[in-house]
N, C-alpha and C positions, 0 to 999 in steps of 0.2 A: 711782214709785220701784219698787212692787212688780212692775210690768210688765217692767222693766228687769232686776231680779233673776231673774224667770222666763224671760226671754230668754236670760240668761246661763246658768243651768243648762240650759235646753234645747238652747243651743249646745254645752255641754259634753257633754251625753249623746248628741247626734248625732254629735259629733265623735269620741266613744269607739267608736260603733258603725261608724262609717266606718273608723276606724283597724283594728278587727278585719277588716272586710271586705278592706281592703289587704293586711293581713297574710295572710288566706287565700289572696288571689290570689297572693301572693308565694311560696306554699308552705310557710308557716311553720305549726307546730302550732297548734291552735284552743285557746287557753288564756285565761282572765281571772283578774285577781288584784284584790282589791278596793282595795289600795292604789293600783294603776296606773290603775284606774278612777275612783277617787276624785280623783285628782290630775289627771286629765285634765278631770272635770266641774268642780273647783275652779278649773282654769285658764279654762275656759269661763266661770265666773261672775266671775272677777277680770277677765278682759278683756272679755267681753259685756257684762256688766251697765252699765260706765261708758260705753263705746260706744254701747250704745242709748240710755241716758239722756242723753247729749251729742248724738246724732243727732236725738232727739226735741226737744231743744230748740232746735237750730237748723235744723230741717226746715222752717219756715215760709219761711226766707230762703233755700232752696234751689230754683232756679228750673227744676227737672225735674219732669216728672209721673210719677205712680206707673205702671208698677213701676220707671222709670229711676233715682230716686233710690236705691233700695233695691239695685238693680243696681250702680250706681255703689259704694256703700257696701261691698257685698259683693266686689266687684273690689279697691278699694283694700285692705281687710283680707287679701285673699288675697296680693297682692303685697308689703305690709307684712311679713306673717308668712313669707313665702318668703324674703324679703331677710334679715329678723332672726328666724330661728326660735329658740322657747325651747330650752333646753339638752335638756329630754325629747324634743323632736320631733325635734332632730338625731340623737339617739341611735336613735331609732325609724326615722329616715330611712336611716341607716347599716345597718340590719338589712333593710332592703328596696331596695337599691341597683337592681334590675332594674326597678322600677315608679315611675319619677319622673314620668312623663306622667299614668299612672293617679292618681297621689298629688295632683299639682297639679290635675288635672280634678276630682277628687272634693272637694277642699276648696274649689276656686272654686265649684263648684256647691252645696256646702253653707253657704259664706258669702253667696252671692248669694240664695238661697232665705231665708235667716236675714235679710238685709238687706230683702228684700222684705217678709217677714212684719213685720218691725220697722216699716217703712215704712207698711204698712197698718193698724197697731194704732192704734185710735180709742178715745178716751174720751168719756163722755157729755157731750153739749153742755152749756154753761151756759144760764141762761135768756135771755140775749141772743144766743143761737144761735152763739155762737165757740167753736170746738174748737182751744185752743192755736194761735191765729193764724189759723185757718181759719175764714171767714164762711160760713156755711150759707145 
């Protein structure tokens, strides 16, 4: 559970940095606000933690090897959030209309790397050598 929370917070922080890079590339002034940054990190936690936890619970049933399962997770997250963006993301996208390819590519890269990291996370094996469904 703690790993899922850390994954969500990490996703939010990385998303905030990526949003700043995209804004700078679009020629917007470089500025941070605590409220805006907190909102993005909180959204990463609210979305990322349950997805990471659910993924770790169903991972033993996914017939893909590493890193392909994490790659699939990140791609699905990118497509879903591109089709159903939260309100704050819609307003940010309207502020940078000339960078849709950069925005999509950046978030696809972020989410796939995050998915690969979540897929690669391991906990210590039990005495019988099983790690959440994986026999060592």
